[in-house]
N, C-alpha and C positions, 0 to 999 in steps of 0.2 A: 204442275207436279212439285215444283220447288215449294209452293205455298203449303201443300199437304205435309211435306217433310218437316217444315219449320214448326207448324202448329202442333204436330204430333210430338215434338220434343218437349212440350210442356208436361208437367205432372198433372195427373188426373185430379179434378176438383169436384167434390159433390155439389149437385145443383142447389141443395138447401143452403150451402155455405154462401152462395152469392145471390140469394133471394131475400127480398125484404120480408121480415117475419110477419105472420098474420096477427091481427089485433087480438088482445085478450077479450074474453067474453064481457068483462067488466070495464072496458076501456072508458076512461074519462078524457075526452078531448080537452086540451088546455090552450085556448086561443092566446092567452097572454104570453106563453112560451113559443107557440108556433109563429107569432109575429116577430119575436126575437130572431128565430131561425130564418125567417124570410129575408133577413139582412145579409144572407150569404151572397147575394148578387154582387155586392161590393167587397166581399171578403176573400182572402187567400186561404184562410183556415177557420175551422169551427172546432171548439173544444167543449164537449159536454162532460164535465168531470165531477164525480161524487162517489162515495162508498157504495157498497152493495145495497140493492133494494130501493134506490132512489128513482127508478123509472127511466134511466137513460135510454135503454133500447126501445122501450115503448114510445117515448117521446120522438126519437129520431125516426122510427118506423112510421108513426102517425104522420109526421111531417113529410117523409119521403112519398107516401101514398098520395099526398095532395099535390105533388109537383107534376109538371108536364110529363107525359109518358116518355120514359127513357132519360129523364134529366138526372137521375140518381143511379149510381153504380154502388151496389151494397156488398160488403165483405164482412162476414161474422168471423172474427179472429178466434183461434184456439191454439193449443200447444203445438199442433203440427206446423203452425206458421213460423216457428223458430227455425225450421228448415228454409233457408233463404230462397232456394229454387222453388219450393212449393209455394211460398208466400207470393213471389212475383208471378208464378203461374196463375194463382188465384186473382191477383190484381188485374192481370191482362184479361182473364176470363170475365171478371166482373165488368170491366170497362167495355169489353166486346159485347156483353149482353145488354148494355145500355143503348138507348136509341140515338145517342149523340155521335156515335162513331160511323161515318159513312163507310160503305162497302169497300172502298179502296184505301181506307186509312191503314198505314203500315202496322199499327198495333194489332190488327187482326191476324197478321201472318208473322209476327215477330217471334223469333226463337228465344228461349230463356237459357242463358249460359249456365255453366256449372257453378260459377261463383259470381252472382249478379252484383254484390256489393263492391267488388273490385273491378268490374267490367265497365269502365267509363263510357265506352261506345254504346253499350246497351242502355245505360241510364240516359245518355244524351238522345238516343233514338226515341225513348219513351217521352222525354220532355218535348222534343221537336214535334212528334206526332200529336201530342196534346195541344201544343201551341197553335196548330193549324185548324183546330176544330171550329166550325162556324158558330156553334153554340156551346157554352161551357158545360161540363159535367161535374157533379158533386160526387166524389168518391168517399163513401162512408166506411170507416174502419171501426167496427163495433167491438166492444170488449177488448180493447187494445192492450189492457194490462196482461193478457195472456201471452203476449210477445215479450219474452225476457232476454232473448238473444240480441246482441248489438247489431248483428248483420242486417236484418230487415230495416231497422231504424237508420242505419248508415245510408242505405239506398234512398229511403224516404227523405232524409235530410237533403241529399243531393238534388232530389226532384223538387223539393220546396225551394231550395236555393235558386234553381233556374226560373221559378215562378212562371210556368207556362200559363198563358192567358186562358186556356181552355180547361183549367182544373181548379176546383176548390176541394181541399182535403178536410173532411169532417171526422173527428176522432171522438169516440166515447171511451172513457177509461176510469178506473178507480184511482188512478194516480196520474200526475202530469207526465205526458210523454216526452222523450228526449228529442224534442223538435224545437226550432227557434221561435217559440211562442212570444218571447219578449220582443223580438224584432217586429213580429206581426202586430203585437199590441201597440208598440210605439208608433207604427205606421197607420194605426187605426184600421187594420185589415184582419182583425181577429174578432170573431163572435164567440162569446163565452156564456155558458149556462152552468152554474155551479150548484152545490147542494142547497144553498139558501133559496135560490129560485125554484128548485125542484120540489121543495117541501109543499105539501098540499095546504091550501087555504081551507077555511071552514066551508066555504061554498063548494069547493072541489070535493071535499070529503062528503058533503051532503049529496052531491051528484053520484059519488061512488056507492053510497049506502042506499040510495033511493030505490034501486032495482031489487036489492036483496031484502029490504024491509026487515032486517034483523036487529037493527039498532035504533032505538027511539031517537027522534030528532033532538030532544033536549040533552041527550048524552053525547052528541057529535062534537060540540065545541070542547067540552072537557077531555074527550078522547084525543082530539087533535093536539091539545096542550100536553097531554101525558106522553104522546108518541113523538112530539116535536114536529108533527106533520110528515113524518117519515112514511112515504107511500107504501112500502112493504108492510110496515107496522099496522097501518090502517086496513090493508087487505087481509092481514092475518087476524085482526080483530073482527072483521066482518065474517070471516070463515069460522072463527071460534064461536061467535054469537049464534051463527046458523047451526053449528053442531050441538051446542049446549043450551041454547035458549036464552043466554044472557052473557054478559062480559065477565062473570065472576072468575071462571077458569083462566081467561086471558089475563085479567088484572092481578091474579095471585100467583102467576107462574106455574099453573097446573096443566096447561094445554100442551100435550106432547107434540102436536103439529107445529106450534110456534117454537118450541124448544128445538125440534129437528131443523127448522129453517135457520134459526140463529146459529146452531152448531155447524150446519153445512155451508152456509153462505157468509156469515159474519165472522165466526170464530176460526173456521178451518184454515185461513191463511196465516194465522198467528202461530208463533212457536209455543211449545208446551210451557215455557217459562212465562210468556205473556198471558196465556190463558189462565195459568195458576195465579198470577198477580191480580188479574181482573176478578177471579173468583174470590180471592182473599179479601180484596178491598170492597167487594160488593155488599158486605155486611154494614158498611157505613154509607149513609146518604151523601155525606160530604167529608172529604179527607183533607185536613190541614197539611200544609207543606211540612215535610219531614216525618210524617206518620207512616207513609207507605214503607220505607225501609225497616221501621220497627215491626210492623205487622207481618211483612214478608220475609224479613231476614236477608234482604238483598240490598247491597249498597247502591246498586244501579237502578233502584225502583223508580226514583224521580225521573231519570232519563227515559226509562221505559214508558212511563205515563205520558211524557211529552211526545214520544213517538206514537203512542196509541191515540193521541189527540190530533194527529196530523190529518191533512185533507184526505189521504188515501184510506184511512180507517175511521177516524172520528168516533171512537167509542168512549172517549173520555173528554169531558168538558173541563177546562181549567181557566180560572180568572183570578184577578187580584194580584197584589204584590205584598208578601210572597203568595204564590198561587195556591188555591184550594181546588181540589180535584173531585169530580163526580163522574161515575160511570153513567152513561145515558140511561134514562129511567127504565125503559122496557128491558134492556139487557140486564140492568142491575137486578130487577125483580126476578128474572129467570135464573141468573147466576146465584142469587141468594137462595132461591128455592132449591136449586140443584145442590148447593152446599149443605143445606139443611137435610136433604135426603141422604147425601153421601156421608156427611160427617157432622151429625147433630151436636156432638160434643164440642166441635170447634166453633160452631155458630152460637150455641147457647141461646137460641131464638125460639119464638113460638112456633108450634107445628102448624099454625094457621097464619102464614105470612100475609102481610097487608100490602096493598099496592104502593109502589114507591111514590112518595110525595103526599101520602094520606095525611090529613090534618092531625097535628099533635105528635107526629112521630119524629120529625126532622131534628128538632132541638135535642130531644132525649138521646137519639142515636149519636149525634155529634158529641155530646158531653160524655156518653158512655165510651165511644171509640177513643176519645182523647184520654180518658182516665185509664182505659185498658192499655194504651200505649206505654204508660209508665209502669204497668204491672206485669205484662207478659214478657216471656223471654224471646229473643230474636228467633225468627223462623216460625213462630207460632202464629196461626191465623185467628186465634181466639179473640173475639171482640163481640160484645153483646149488642143485640138489636132489641129495640123496645118491644115489649109485649103488650097485647091489647089490654 
């Protein structure tokens, strides 16, 4: 009777939240990355970190489905997990649903206190119960960027600090979580998969497009180069080609489906000021240091560009000393097209935009943007783009 009362004290958790997601119809299995994840047998933590659309969830779910039955406990994070009690209810339900928890393990009947982060006895019970598991379980916390409250992270840090032998914590997130990754890295107990590894190779893109048969094979390598191997960009290209019969709408910023994805998944987390800065500088293929404040009228524009180029977002590439900035090609094409639709007088560009990186355009735009910087008043986004 006591066991029923304790379990019922947990918050209700939807079954889909603790179930490994089904594979997409166009799944491309990636052995080179699955092999990296197989190193979790010796790891305390796994971190799969990259901005939106890099296939973090798809990769981890593909890997989880290949493990021994019950070896992985899955938790898809969302905004509700900022409630500390709901979060730990979900963690315990996910662990309980794995095949690695024996029937008599204390976690199956453990009550969740009102304030888990400050209940040291509760956190110690979780760690002790995991430490006694005959076989370790991997707890996957997917989309962890949704957890912005410090409370759940406080409890997870305490759990990681105890390092129970029966637990490997795998995190996927758009930003680095507030966990002691540095310590695990130093001890060689951290497995990391970042954006560079998650980018599709030409062979992986070939496999993605093979079933759809919408993109000629000789166009695959140039498309991988234009998208930087961004998995979402390649899938959007395939869908666009299937809808329109070619890549023209995709390449020129005219596909509304691509624009919707970029708006909802890439741009939505940014502030209005950040979105406006990106839109403003999109008319230049490359932006020399110091030009962004002139074009935008913002003294903090360089600092904003640095932030937008960080690992969590990475929509701006910067290199050199002093740095030169570039909005990533696909996003730049669509921002430029949107600016031309909304404010053609500001862009002074052709009504037939050309793909970012097209031959013969880069040098002219760079010279034009630099010249415009000397002529336009602060706050104006006017800068010419080359015309065909």
